[in-house]
Backbone as CSV, one residue per row, in Angstrom:
resi,resn,N_x,N_y,N_z,CA_x,CA_y,CA_z,C_x,C_y,C_z
1,MET,45.259,-30.842,-21.093,44.234,-29.441,-22.019,45.563,-28.285,-22.116
2,ASP,45.312,-27.839,-23.555,46.525,-26.871,-23.727,45.833,-25.540,-22.892
3,ILE,47.215,-24.609,-23.355,46.810,-23.424,-22.712,45.932,-22.577,-23.214
4,GLU,45.567,-22.355,-24.536,44.611,-21.853,-25.170,43.257,-22.570,-24.882
5,TYR,43.074,-23.942,-24.612,41.664,-23.908,-24.140,41.649,-23.170,-22.705
6,LEU,42.580,-23.247,-21.850,42.450,-22.679,-20.554,41.906,-21.191,-20.558
7,ARG,42.834,-20.757,-21.474,42.664,-19.430,-21.852,41.460,-19.000,-22.591
8,GLY,40.461,-19.414,-23.474,39.221,-19.599,-23.813,38.362,-19.604,-23.007
9,GLU,38.373,-20.506,-21.711,37.781,-20.731,-21.097,37.547,-19.701,-19.828
10,ILE,39.094,-19.034,-19.483,38.922,-18.156,-18.567,37.789,-16.831,-19.153
11,ILE,38.549,-16.538,-20.547,37.754,-15.555,-21.307,36.294,-15.327,-21.018
12,LYS,35.998,-16.818,-21.155,34.636,-16.945,-21.160,33.761,-16.671,-19.503
13,THR,34.637,-17.683,-18.618,34.297,-17.031,-17.125,34.247,-15.805,-16.925
14,LEU,34.988,-15.255,-17.216,35.323,-13.501,-17.448,34.091,-12.472,-17.727
15,GLY,34.016,-13.519,-18.775,32.634,-12.911,-19.950,31.162,-13.049,-19.153
16,LEU,31.279,-14.165,-18.511,29.957,-14.554,-17.481,30.343,-13.889,-16.320
17,HIS,31.175,-13.676,-15.744,31.369,-12.497,-14.482,30.532,-11.218,-14.698
18,GLU,31.386,-10.741,-15.425,31.022,-9.186,-16.318,29.595,-9.209,-16.870
19,ALA,29.001,-10.055,-17.387,27.471,-10.198,-17.673,26.812,-10.458,-16.365
20,LEU,27.329,-11.003,-15.824,26.165,-11.554,-13.937,26.367,-10.384,-13.335
21,SER,27.405,-9.654,-13.169,28.270,-8.179,-12.689,26.869,-7.161,-13.145
22,ASP,26.832,-7.300,-14.518,25.802,-6.248,-15.070,24.773,-6.253,-14.817
23,ILE,23.964,-7.854,-14.318,22.734,-7.703,-14.383,22.595,-8.113,-12.634
24,VAL,23.227,-8.111,-11.761,23.229,-7.329,-10.187,23.071,-6.125,-10.031
25,ASP,24.135,-5.616,-11.122,24.043,-3.707,-10.669,21.985,-3.229,-11.589
26,SER,22.096,-4.076,-11.968,20.559,-3.276,-12.827,19.509,-4.323,-12.115
27,LEU,19.558,-5.112,-11.489,18.779,-5.620,-10.547,18.655,-4.733,-9.493
28,SER,20.044,-4.079,-8.973,19.849,-3.490,-7.989,19.435,-1.938,-7.761
29,ASP,19.718,-1.614,-8.921,19.151,-0.140,-9.690,17.424,-0.245,-9.482
30,SER,17.246,-1.547,-10.187,15.573,-1.425,-10.380,14.454,-2.023,-8.773
31,LEU,15.680,-2.955,-7.580,15.055,-2.740,-6.626,15.170,-1.240,-5.995
32,GLU,16.147,-0.332,-6.123,15.843,0.597,-5.538,15.135,1.576,-6.023
33,GLU,14.790,1.857,-7.097,13.604,2.324,-7.935,12.279,1.987,-6.951
34,ASN,12.305,0.528,-7.051,10.982,0.037,-6.327,10.672,0.516,-5.251
35,LYS,11.892,0.595,-4.501,11.569,0.899,-2.903,11.079,2.496,-3.272
36,GLN,11.752,3.514,-3.862,11.779,4.900,-3.802,9.953,4.932,-4.179
37,ASN,9.321,3.921,-5.553,8.232,4.281,-5.995,7.218,3.357,-5.308
38,SER,7.540,2.756,-4.122,6.885,2.147,-3.279,6.523,3.156,-2.188
39,SER,7.459,4.119,-1.402,7.666,5.061,-0.115,6.563,5.993,-1.255
40,MET,7.003,6.489,-2.476,5.839,7.595,-2.887,4.386,6.678,-2.974
41,VAL,3.881,5.494,-3.023,2.522,4.999,-3.072,2.281,5.250,-1.917
42,GLN,3.081,4.856,-0.924,2.324,4.805,0.559,2.480,5.794,0.828
43,TYR,3.138,7.183,0.724,3.016,8.768,1.267,1.680,8.758,0.427
44,ASN,1.400,8.498,-0.927,0.449,9.136,-1.771,-0.876,8.351,-1.161
45,LEU,-0.757,7.620,-0.520,-1.994,6.333,0.010,-2.384,6.808,1.321
46,LYS,-1.441,7.593,2.269,-1.699,7.795,3.529,-2.516,8.996,3.587
47,ARG,-2.125,10.039,2.706,-2.488,11.113,2.221,-3.929,11.279,1.624
48,GLU,-4.210,10.349,0.822,-5.650,9.977,0.613,-6.758,9.640,1.503
49,ILE,-5.853,8.829,2.067,-7.149,8.095,3.223,-7.117,8.981,4.751
50,ARG,-6.176,9.748,5.016,-6.671,10.752,5.963,-8.035,11.835,5.403
51,PRO,-8.533,12.209,4.661,-9.679,12.668,4.405,-10.650,11.546,4.148
52,LEU,-10.365,10.350,3.815,-11.170,9.500,4.285,-11.629,9.377,5.126
53,SER,-10.700,8.885,5.948,-10.827,8.817,7.381,-11.747,9.698,8.672
54,SER,-11.589,11.030,8.071,-12.334,12.177,8.942,-13.807,12.137,8.165
55,LEU,-13.808,12.071,6.885,-15.371,12.072,6.514,-16.091,10.553,7.213
56,THR,-15.345,9.458,7.060,-15.775,8.246,7.892,-16.459,8.810,9.188
57,TRP,-15.508,9.372,10.166,-15.566,9.460,11.374,-17.059,10.731,11.296
58,ALA,-16.938,11.501,10.554,-18.176,12.618,10.214,-19.217,11.561,9.605
59,ILE,-19.599,10.928,8.614,-20.537,10.032,8.549,-20.931,9.495,10.235
60,ASN,-20.140,8.814,10.373,-20.600,7.977,11.738,-21.142,8.765,12.681
61,ASP,-20.335,10.198,12.887,-21.440,10.795,14.174,-22.531,11.291,13.324
62,GLU,-22.707,11.505,12.305,-24.227,11.702,12.017,-24.890,10.632,12.133
63,LEU,-24.475,9.460,11.607,-25.736,8.431,12.046,-26.064,7.964,13.571
64,ILE,-24.870,8.476,14.495,-25.193,8.399,16.175,-26.267,9.279,16.152
65,LYS,-25.858,10.629,15.219,-27.209,11.420,15.659,-28.968,10.898,15.026
66,ILE,-28.523,10.410,14.193,-30.074,9.857,13.520,-30.299,8.656,14.258
67,ALA,-29.488,7.810,14.953,-29.769,6.409,15.620,-30.834,7.251,17.072
68,ASP,-29.679,8.340,17.647,-30.122,8.985,18.755,-31.651,9.774,18.267
69,ALA,-32.021,10.372,17.639,-33.454,10.880,17.449,-34.051,9.817,17.195
70,THR,-33.911,8.414,16.358,-34.839,7.342,16.430,-35.657,7.328,17.028
71,ASP,-34.308,6.731,18.566,-34.673,6.475,19.837,-36.112,7.351,20.297
72,GLU,-35.511,8.381,20.636,-36.378,9.629,20.652,-37.720,9.484,20.293
73,LEU,-37.953,9.650,19.020,-39.451,9.258,18.384,-39.880,7.963,18.924
74,THR,-39.343,6.985,19.049,-39.794,5.915,19.467,-40.417,5.750,20.866
75,ILE,-39.567,6.543,21.513,-39.958,6.923,23.146,-41.205,7.826,23.174
76,LYS,-40.806,8.589,22.042,-41.912,9.808,22.192,-43.531,9.424,21.825
77,SER,-43.203,8.203,20.753,-44.204,7.435,19.763,-45.006,6.837,21.359
78,ALA,-44.298,5.832,21.976,-44.767,5.000,22.865,-45.678,5.904,24.060
79,ARG,-44.586,6.613,24.333,-46.143,7.278,25.362,-47.302,7.978,24.964
80,THR,-46.867,8.348,23.643,-48.670,8.887,23.326,-49.341,7.960,23.090
81,GLY,-48.714,6.653,22.895,-49.771,5.657,21.913,-50.221,5.296,23.820
82,ASP,-49.531,4.921,25.339,-50.001,4.812,26.437,-50.455,5.935,26.875
83,GLU,-50.451,7.156,26.458,-51.545,8.323,26.881,-53.278,7.835,26.199
84,LYS,-53.492,7.311,24.855,-54.252,7.080,24.463,-55.244,6.271,25.077
């Protein structure tokens, strides 16, 4: 092997190393950006879920009231039927 060939191979290797280094830096930047975006999405979802959770509890409370009223009507209806 001659010196010029080795020199060319070293230059190629250094060029590949630099290109790979650039790719790693780009991927690292993308990963950091994705982490930030993910955190923002997570924050927004939590913010949106809170009112939905409150609404769900309110609906559940109303359903319980309806069930209780239905039970009372059933009992009254049964008593009325017994009295006849």
